[in-house]
GUFILUM-503438 format. One record per residue (C-alpha): residue number from 1; x, y, z. Coordinates in nm, 4 decimals. Layout:
! residues N
<NUM,<X,Y,Z>> ...
//
This chain:
! residues 116
<1,<0.1475,-2.0745,0.0282>> <2,<0.2548,-2.1567,-0.3324>> <3,<0.4857,-1.8888,-0.4237>> <4,<0.4476,-1.8057,-0.8788>> <5,<0.5466,-1.5698,-1.0761>> <6,<0.2514,-1.3748,-1.0927>> <7,<0.3717,-1.1281,-1.3112>> <8,<0.6728,-0.9750,-1.6073>> <9,<0.7571,-0.5969,-1.5720>> <10,<1.0098,-0.3875,-1.8466>> <11,<1.0315,-0.0941,-1.6733>> <12,<1.2249,0.1841,-1.9402>> <13,<1.3601,0.4736,-2.0190>> <14,<1.1772,0.4294,-2.3630>> <15,<0.8794,0.2177,-2.3184>> <16,<0.6977,0.2804,-2.6537>> <17,<1.0697,0.2289,-2.8185>> <18,<1.0935,-0.1219,-2.6254>> <19,<0.6933,-0.1536,-2.7413>> <20,<0.8199,-0.1694,-3.0377>> <21,<1.1567,-0.3550,-3.0155>> <22,<0.9468,-0.6556,-2.8318>> <23,<0.6825,-0.6263,-3.1264>> <24,<0.8416,-0.6607,-3.3931>> <25,<1.0576,-0.9514,-3.2333>> <26,<0.7990,-1.1251,-3.0998>> <27,<0.4969,-1.0257,-3.2232>> <28,<0.3665,-0.9185,-2.9158>> <29,<0.0734,-0.6485,-2.9019>> <30,<-0.0297,-0.3798,-2.6697>> <31,<-0.3351,-0.5062,-2.4736>> <32,<-0.4507,-0.3132,-2.2381>> <33,<-0.3454,0.0614,-2.0303>> <34,<-0.2725,-0.0282,-1.6619>> <35,<-0.2577,0.2299,-1.4026>> <36,<-0.1077,0.5062,-1.4820>> <37,<-0.0052,0.6726,-1.8489>> <38,<0.2202,0.4841,-2.0027>> <39,<0.2299,0.1475,-1.8815>> <40,<0.0023,-0.0986,-2.0675>> <41,<0.0063,-0.5014,-2.0202>> <42,<0.1370,-0.6961,-2.3580>> <43,<-0.0777,-0.9566,-2.5181>> <44,<0.2124,-1.2347,-2.6049>> <45,<-0.0235,-1.4839,-2.7795>> <46,<0.0568,-1.7302,-2.5271>> <47,<-0.2011,-1.8297,-2.2357>> <48,<-0.1886,-1.9237,-1.8713>> <49,<0.1797,-1.7394,-1.8463>> <50,<0.3029,-1.4583,-1.6044>> <51,<0.0717,-1.1392,-1.6770>> <52,<0.3237,-0.9018,-1.8851>> <53,<0.3947,-0.5231,-1.8446>> <54,<0.6405,-0.2538,-2.0194>> <55,<0.5812,0.0764,-1.8014>> <56,<0.8324,0.4195,-1.7676>> <57,<1.1436,0.3284,-1.5417>> <58,<1.0315,0.4203,-1.1819>> <59,<1.3704,0.4318,-1.0462>> <60,<1.7273,0.5815,-1.2399>> <61,<1.7663,0.2852,-1.4147>> <62,<1.5826,-0.0077,-1.6612>> <63,<1.4744,-0.3018,-1.5216>> <64,<1.3166,-0.5821,-1.5920>> <65,<1.1247,-0.7784,-1.3167>> <66,<0.9702,-1.0940,-1.2080>> <67,<0.7256,-1.0309,-0.9003>> <68,<0.6664,-1.3663,-0.6950>> <69,<0.3288,-1.3676,-0.5262>> <70,<0.2985,-1.3535,-0.1577>> <71,<0.0559,-1.2733,0.1013>> <72,<0.2040,-1.0049,0.2506>> <73,<0.4050,-0.7215,0.0390>> <74,<0.5312,-0.5432,0.3600>> <75,<0.6476,-0.8214,0.5766>> <76,<0.7825,-1.0323,0.2771>> <77,<1.0096,-0.6758,0.2177>> <78,<1.0700,-0.6401,0.5293>> <79,<1.1608,-0.9610,0.5666>> <80,<1.3898,-0.9492,0.2299>> <81,<1.5949,-0.6725,0.4416>> <82,<1.5887,-0.9073,0.7552>> <83,<1.8172,-1.1515,0.5175>> <84,<2.0611,-0.8682,0.4233>> <85,<1.8526,-0.7886,0.0748>> <86,<1.7381,-0.3775,0.0787>> <87,<1.3818,-0.2025,-0.0746>> <88,<1.4181,-0.1131,-0.3118>> <89,<0.9897,0.0336,-0.4102>> <90,<0.8703,-0.0012,-0.0671>> <91,<0.4734,-0.1499,-0.0721>> <92,<0.2598,0.0129,-0.3002>> <93,<-0.1697,0.0080,-0.3458>> <94,<-0.2937,0.0318,-0.6784>> <95,<-0.6175,-0.1013,-0.8216>> <96,<-0.6592,-0.4604,-0.7370>> <97,<-0.3205,-0.5207,-0.5733>> <98,<0.0120,-0.4464,-0.4135>> <99,<0.3705,-0.4711,-0.5100>> <100,<0.7265,-0.3613,-0.3884>> <101,<1.0584,-0.4722,-0.4808>> <102,<1.3521,-0.5857,-0.2475>> <103,<1.7268,-0.6402,-0.3985>> <104,<1.9161,-0.9330,-0.2475>> <105,<2.2370,-0.9194,-0.1202>> <106,<2.3884,-0.9362,-0.4325>> <107,<2.1704,-0.6673,-0.5543>> <108,<1.9064,-0.9023,-0.7900>> <109,<1.6215,-0.7273,-0.7363>> <110,<1.3050,-0.9408,-0.7555>> <111,<0.9523,-0.8036,-0.7335>> <112,<0.6462,-0.9496,-0.4700>> <113,<0.3003,-0.8502,-0.5208>> <114,<-0.0665,-0.9762,-0.3763>> <115,<-0.4670,-0.9119,-0.4911>> <116,<-0.5851,-0.7008,-0.2823>> 
//
């Protein structure tokens, strides 16, 4: 399986202000509401790129993440740990996808996602 970047996400303490900032800067628009309150998909005006979302924080700090497509989210998180990384957000299931977040040994946070 190829492992393309399939999703990007900005997790913010103030998602409304973050949406407004990027709307003013880049002309981005809210395309639709996501799976939980305050989570919105963004229309960047470009076709064919990864999905973009702005949401409330899901941890203690603001983050900008990209998500890589994998076959098995839980197995990928486990493998990241075996390679010296750490799990930041355990595998979770939302309608249509599963996802999780790990940090590599240097602390860079990366998401992984799988349809299904």
